[in-house]
N, C-alpha and C positions, 0 to 999 in steps of 0.2 A: 122594184128598181130595175131600170133598163140601162145597160152600159153598152155603148157602141164601140166595136173594135174590129180591126181587120189585120191579119198577119202581115200584109204588105206595109203597114205602118213602119215596121222595123226590118222588113226583108228587102228594102230598097238597097241595091248594091252601090256603094260609094267607093271612091278611090281610097287606097291605103293612106292612113293618117289624116283623113278628112276630119275636120274639127267638129262637125255636127254629131251629137251623141245619138245616133239612129236607133240604138238598142234600148233606149229608155222606155219606149212604149211597150215592148215585150216584157221588160223588167217590171214596169208598173202593173201590167196585167197579172203577172206572177205574184206580186205583193198583194194585190187585191184578192186573188184566189187564196193566198195564205191567211187572209183575214176571215176566211170561211164563206166567201161569196161563191155560189155555185155557178156552173156553166150555163144554167138556164137564164141567168141575168145578162149574159153577153149576147149581143146581136150583131151580125155582120151588116154593114150599111149598104144602101144603094148609092150609085154614083149621082152626083149633082148633074143637072142638065145645063145646056148652054143658056137657056132662057133664065135659069136661076142665077147663073154667074153674071149675066148681063144686068142684073138688078143693081150691081155696084161696080162693074168693070166695063171698060170699053170693048166694043165688039172686035175691033182690030187686035187688041191685046189677047183676047180670048182665042181668036182664030189662029194667031201666030203661035200661041202656046200649044194648042191642040194639034196643029198641023206640023209643028216642029220648024217653024220659020222665024223664030226669034233670032235677033242678032247675037253675035258672040258677047258683045258688051252687056246686053240684057241678061244673057245666061249667067255671066260672071256676077252681075249685080244680084241676081236671084240667089246664088250661093250653092245651088245643086247642079251637077252635070245633067244635061238634058237626056231623057230616055223615055221610051214608051211606058216603062214601069213608073216613072215619076208622074206622068200624066194620069195613069190609072190610080195611083196612090193619092194624088191631089184631089181628083174627083170623088174618090171614096171618103176622104177626110172631110171635104166640104159637105157632101151628102149626109154624112153622119151628124154633123152639127145641125143641119136642117131637120133631120128626122128626130134628133134628140130634143130639139126645141119643141117640136110638135108633141112628142111624148110627154114632155114636162108640163105642157099646158093641160093635158088630159089627166095626168096621174100625179102631178106634184113635183117630180124630180126626174132628171135624167142626166147622163154625162157622156161625152165623147172622149175617148182616151187619147185622141189626137186633137188637132185644132188649136185655136188661139193664135191664128196667123195675122197678127195685127200690124205687121210691117209691110203688108201688100197694099200698094197704091192702086188707084183706078186703072192706070194704064201700064204698070210695070210691077214686077215682084222685087223684093229685097229682103235681106236678112233671113233667108230660108223660108220666106212666106211668099206664096204665089198668088193665091186668091184669099181675100179677107172673109173667112168663113163666118166670123162673128157678125159682121155687117150684113152679109148675104142672108144668114139665117134670120136675123131680125127683120130685114127688109122683106123677106118671103112671108113671114108671119103677118106683117102689116099689109102687104100687097094682097094677101089672100083673106084679109079681114079676120084672122085668127087672134090678132093682138091689136091693141089700140096704141100703146106706147111701150117702148122697150128701153131699158137702161142697160148699157154695157158697162160693167164694173170691172175695169182693167187694173189689176193690182200687181202688174209686173214691176220690177225694180227700176225700170227706165221708161221714159215716155215713148209712145209710138205715134209719131205725127201722122203716119198713114191712116191710123184709126180715125183721127179727127177729120182728115180730109175726105176719107171714104164716107163718113157719116154726114158731111155737109149736104149731100145730095138728097138726104131723107130727113125731113124736119122732125119726125116722130122717134128718131133714134137719139138717145141721150148719152154721150160719152162721159164717163168718169163722174165728177162730183156734183151732181145735180140732185136737188130734193124736189120731188114731184108728188102731186096728190093722187095720181093714178098711174100705176105701173102694171102692165100686163105680164111682163116677164123680166127676170134679172138674168143676165149672162155674165158669168165671171170667168176670168182667164188667168190661171197661175198654177201650173202651166197648162192645165186642161181647159177644155171648153165646158164649163159647168152651167147648167141651166136649171133655174129654180123658179117655180111659180108660187108667189105669195098668196096663200088662200085667204088671209085676213087683210090687215093693213099692210101697205107696201114698205115693210121694214126689211132690212137685210138680215135674214136669219142665218143660222149656221150653214155654211157651204162646205162641200167636200174639198179638201186641199190635197 
């Protein structure tokens, strides 16, 4: 089992009384360790590249975020104050979802302790989601011919329209409630990015929650 985690997931400095529970990633790692999962199962991710981000996001939006030229309105809609640490954290989180998906294809299961950023649109971020790591990871697998079809099984308590709009650009990504005869990978988000490769028939087996 390979779990992708980086301390920056929770070490991002936010203003006092900011409503995003940034410590939840560190607490989650602690809970998993308390279950007896050893350190060898945790892997620090590599950062996602610009070309990987561009699979689902506009080049202008990517450049504005990476260079710090987003408008104040865009930053407010994103939900996080802009910082170099936010850029680093975001690239690590997206990279972890990509690497986790590749690991799952080879070994049956993997998870990113961050991710699930389904409120990120093609050309702007929203709801604490900057880049849609779920769509990017799935698009990467299809683009590199590692997967044929990917089902994104989003079981959050509210709908994420950004997920559907992001997926419209790739016909082999299936958001939510579709029954298909051939699924290469299942990506689940609640609240983690969980990736599970069905070794037999494409049924949704038990996923880590």
